[in-house]
C-alpha positions in Angstrom: 92.1 162.3 52.4 93.9 159.1 53.1 92.8 157.6 56.4 95.5 157.1 59.0 96.5 153.5 59.6 96.2 152.7 63.3 98.5 150.2 65.0 96.3 147.7 66.9 96.6 148.0 70.6 97.8 144.9 72.6 97.3 144.4 76.2 100.4 144.5 78.3 100.7 141.1 80.0 102.5 142.7 82.9 99.8 145.3 83.5 97.6 144.3 86.4 93.9 143.9 85.8 91.1 145.7 87.7 90.5 144.7 91.3 87.3 142.9 90.3 89.0 140.9 87.5 91.8 139.9 89.9 89.3 138.8 92.5 87.4 136.8 90.0 90.5 135.1 88.8 91.6 134.2 92.3 88.0 133.0 93.1 88.1 130.6 90.1 91.5 129.3 91.1 90.4 128.7 94.7 87.3 126.9 93.6 89.3 124.6 91.4 91.7 123.7 94.3 88.8 123.3 96.8 86.9 121.1 94.3 89.8 118.9 93.8 90.6 118.7 97.5 87.0 117.7 98.2 87.1 115.0 95.5 90.3 113.6 97.0 88.7 113.6 100.5 85.7 111.6 99.2 88.0 109.2 97.4 90.0 108.6 100.5 86.9 107.8 102.4 85.9 105.2 99.8 89.1 103.2 100.1 88.4 99.6 101.1 89.9 96.1 100.9 90.0 96.4 97.2 93.0 98.7 97.6 94.7 96.2 99.9 94.1 93.4 97.4 95.7 95.5 94.6 98.8 96.1 96.7 99.1 92.4 97.7 98.6 91.3 94.1 101.5 93.5 92.9 103.7 92.4 95.8 103.1 88.7 95.0 103.6 89.1 91.3 106.9 87.7 90.0 106.8 90.1 87.1 106.5 93.8 86.5 103.6 96.2 86.3 102.3 97.4 83.0 100.3 100.7 83.2 98.1 101.8 80.3 95.5 104.4 79.3 94.5 106.8 76.6 94.3 110.6 76.5 94.5 112.3 79.9 94.2 108.9 81.5 97.2 107.9 79.4 99.2 110.8 80.9 98.2 109.7 84.4 99.2 106.1 83.6 102.6 107.3 82.2 103.3 109.2 85.4 102.4 106.3 87.6 104.8 104.0 85.7 107.6 106.5 86.4 106.6 106.8 90.1 106.5 103.0 90.5 110.0 102.6 89.0 111.5 105.3 91.2 110.0 103.7 94.4 111.0 100.1 94.0 108.3 98.5 91.7 109.4 97.7 88.2 106.9 99.2 85.8 106.4 100.1 82.1 104.0 102.4 80.4 102.1 100.9 77.5 100.2 103.1 75.0 96.9 101.2 74.6 96.7 101.9 70.9 100.2 100.7 70.2 99.7 97.6 72.3 98.2 95.6 69.5 100.8 96.8 67.0 103.7 94.9 68.5 104.1 96.5 71.9 102.5 93.5 73.6 106.0 92.0 73.4 106.7 93.9 76.6 104.7 91.4 78.6 106.4 88.6 80.5 105.1 85.9 82.9 103.3 87.3 86.0 103.1 90.9 84.8 100.2 92.8 86.3 98.3 95.4 84.3 96.8 98.7 85.7 94.3 100.3 83.4 93.2 104.0 83.8 89.9 105.2 82.3 87.5 107.9 83.4 84.6 106.5 81.4 85.4 102.9 82.0 84.4 102.4 78.4 87.6 103.3 76.6 87.4 101.1 73.5 91.2 100.7 73.1 91.2 99.3 76.6 88.0 97.2 76.2 89.5 95.6 73.1 92.7 94.9 75.0 91.1 93.0 77.9 90.7 89.6 76.2 94.2 89.8 74.8 95.5 90.5 78.3 93.5 87.5 79.6 95.3 85.3 77.1 98.5 86.6 78.5 97.3 85.7 82.0 97.9 89.2 83.2 95.8 90.1 86.3 93.9 93.4 85.8 93.6 96.3 88.2 91.3 99.1 86.9 91.3 102.6 88.2 87.9 103.9 86.9 85.6 106.9 87.0 82.6 104.7 86.2 81.9 101.5 88.1 79.0 100.5 85.9 81.1 100.4 82.7 82.5 97.3 80.8 86.0 97.7 82.2 84.7 97.5 85.8 83.2 94.0 85.2 86.2 92.8 83.2 88.9 93.7 85.8 90.0 91.6 88.7 90.2 94.6 91.1 88.6 98.0 90.7 89.7 101.1 92.4 87.0 103.8 92.6 88.1 107.1 91.0 84.6 108.6 90.5 84.1 112.3 91.0 80.8 114.1 91.4 81.9 116.9 89.0 84.9 118.3 87.4 86.5 121.5 88.6 85.8 123.7 85.6 82.2 124.6 86.3 80.9 123.0 83.1 81.8 119.5 84.1 83.7 118.9 80.9 87.5 119.4 81.6 89.3 116.4 83.1 90.5 118.0 86.3 89.2 116.5 89.5 88.9 113.1 87.8 92.5 113.2 86.7 93.6 114.4 90.1 91.8 111.5 91.9 93.1 108.9 89.5 96.7 110.2 89.9 96.4 110.3 93.7 95.1 106.7 93.7 98.1 105.7 91.7 100.4 107.6 94.1 98.7 105.8 97.0 99.4 102.5 95.3 103.1 103.4 94.7 103.8 104.6 98.2 101.9 101.7 99.8 104.1 99.4 97.8 107.2 101.4 98.7 106.5 101.0 102.4 105.6 97.3 102.1 109.0 96.7 100.4 110.7 98.8 103.1 112.1 100.9 100.3 114.1 103.7 102.1 116.0 106.9 101.3 119.1 105.1 100.2 117.2 102.9 97.9 115.5 106.0 96.5 118.9 107.7 96.0 120.2 104.7 94.2 117.5 105.2 91.5 118.1 108.9 91.3 121.9 109.3 90.7 121.3 112.5 88.8 119.2 115.5 89.8 119.1 117.6 92.9 117.0 115.1 94.9 119.4 112.2 94.3 122.4 114.4 95.0 121.0 115.6 98.4 120.1 112.0 99.4 123.5 110.5 98.5 125.8 113.3 99.8 126.5 114.1 103.4 127.0 117.5 105.1 130.7 116.8 105.6 131.2 116.6 101.8 130.1 120.1 101.0 130.4 122.1 104.3 132.9 124.9 104.9 135.3 123.7 107.5 136.0 125.8 110.6 139.4 127.2 109.4 137.6 128.7 106.3 134.8 130.4 108.2 134.4 133.4 110.4 134.9 132.3 114.0 134.9 134.6 117.1 134.7 134.5 120.9 131.7 135.6 122.9 133.5 138.7 124.3 135.0 139.8 121.0 133.9 143.3 120.0 131.3 143.6 117.2 133.8 145.3 115.0 136.0 142.2 115.1 133.0 140.1 114.1 132.4 142.4 111.1 136.1 142.0 110.1 135.9 138.2 110.4 132.7 138.0 108.3 134.3 140.3 105.7 137.3 138.0 105.5 135.1 134.9 105.2 131.9 136.1 103.4 129.7 133.1 104.0 126.8 135.1 105.6 127.5 134.2 109.2 130.1 133.9 112.0 130.2 131.2 114.6 130.6 132.3 118.2 132.8 129.6 119.9 133.6 128.9 123.6 137.1 128.3 124.8 136.4 124.5 124.7 135.4 124.8 121.0 131.7 124.2 121.7 129.3 126.4 119.8 127.9 129.3 121.9 125.9 130.9 119.1 125.8 132.3 115.6 125.7 135.8 114.1 124.3 136.2 110.6 124.3 139.2 108.3 120.7 139.8 109.4 121.8 139.9 113.0 124.3 142.6 112.2 121.7 144.7 110.3 119.3 144.4 113.2 122.0 145.5 115.7 122.8 148.5 113.6 119.1 149.4 113.5 118.7 149.1 117.3 122.0 150.8 118.4 123.3 154.2 117.2 126.8 153.3 118.7 127.9 149.7 118.3 131.4 150.1 119.7 130.3 148.8 123.2 128.7 145.7 121.7 130.3 142.3 121.8 129.5 139.1 119.9 127.4 137.7 122.7 125.2 140.8 122.6 123.9 140.1 119.1 124.4 136.4 118.6 121.5 133.8 118.3 122.0 131.4 121.3 121.3 127.7 120.8 120.9 127.9 117.1 119.7 125.1 114.9 122.7 122.8 114.1 123.4 119.7 112.1 125.9 116.9 112.3 128.5 116.2 109.5 127.1 112.7 109.0 123.6 114.0 108.1 122.5 113.9 104.5 122.1 117.0 102.5 118.4 116.2 102.3 118.1 116.4 106.1 119.9 119.7 106.0 117.6 121.0 103.3 114.6 120.0 105.4 116.0 121.7 108.5 116.7 124.9 106.6 113.5 125.2 104.5 110.7 123.4 106.4 110.0 126.2 108.8 108.1 129.5 108.9 111.3 131.5 108.1 114.1 129.9 106.1 117.6 129.4 107.6 120.3 130.2 105.1 123.3 129.0 107.2 123.6 126.0 109.5 126.5 125.5 112.0 127.9 122.0 111.8 128.8 120.4 115.2 129.9 117.0 116.4 128.3 114.9 119.1 129.8 117.0 121.9 128.6 120.3 120.4 132.0 121.3 119.1 131.9 123.7 116.1 133.2 122.1 112.9 132.1 124.5 110.2 129.2 126.1 108.3 126.8 124.8 105.6 124.9 127.3 103.5 121.6 126.7 101.7 123.5 127.8 98.6 126.0 125.0 99.0 123.3 122.3 98.6 122.6 123.4 95.0 126.0 124.9 94.0 127.9 121.7 94.4 125.4 119.7 92.5 125.7 122.1 89.5 129.4 121.6 89.6 
């Protein structure tokens, strides 16, 4: 009799594992994060005048910064070059293997080199050192081994040592990569502050993308002006509020005083909560359900400021009333507007 062919069973990736498996997975993840956090804390405590010297060296340099490395350290170096460029320090990533095959032409007078290496003995970098000396490039090394050849060859060394990696076997570059990357970020941000590089400068280098859009645009450019929003008086019945919000479905209605100052705001959530609390809403007016003294924003504020106001809080705000310096209601800004206008 011919044996039946069985279709191999595959695990459903959406099927939850056992409670023990899930707890083990979460424990592993937490251990990784804690291990890396501890490594960063130790690295922060080790910072000394060497870091200050590195910042001052770059600030005094008439040229750019060349950042190089191999493997995981190369990825960290590539990221730092991008971060430096976006924060006011001209930088270029140089692949250490390609350097001696023509890419050294990127160097100009006064260029500083930052070398990343966990071992401090990366041969591509070690071979590069005398060549960079001939180019008179000052060397800053971010190393995981201070007894290695690169440590003695560099002008300034930043200590990126870690006691152990986060994988449990001490083999996967994890905590070491995190510390090296964080030291690079610390350099970039220290340089940014030293150059007094502000939000507008950052926006100039980010003309595309959501971040640049939110930094460059003001609330007045994307807000819904008063005449296109639901707007009621404090004593208006709740039924009238619902009608106004249905006519202008922006998720909220402003409650405005006779002198045009903002008295409060009623959101869709406020309406639902009123219906839950009251069996008969006919006797309710706008002032009975509105949020008094709501968070507001001015039309001159950047969209980045609006985003921070709406999202950096325990519970997100989806709609912001826009008011002038006297508190007069001018319109509404939705969280959705911050992203919708950029996509257009």
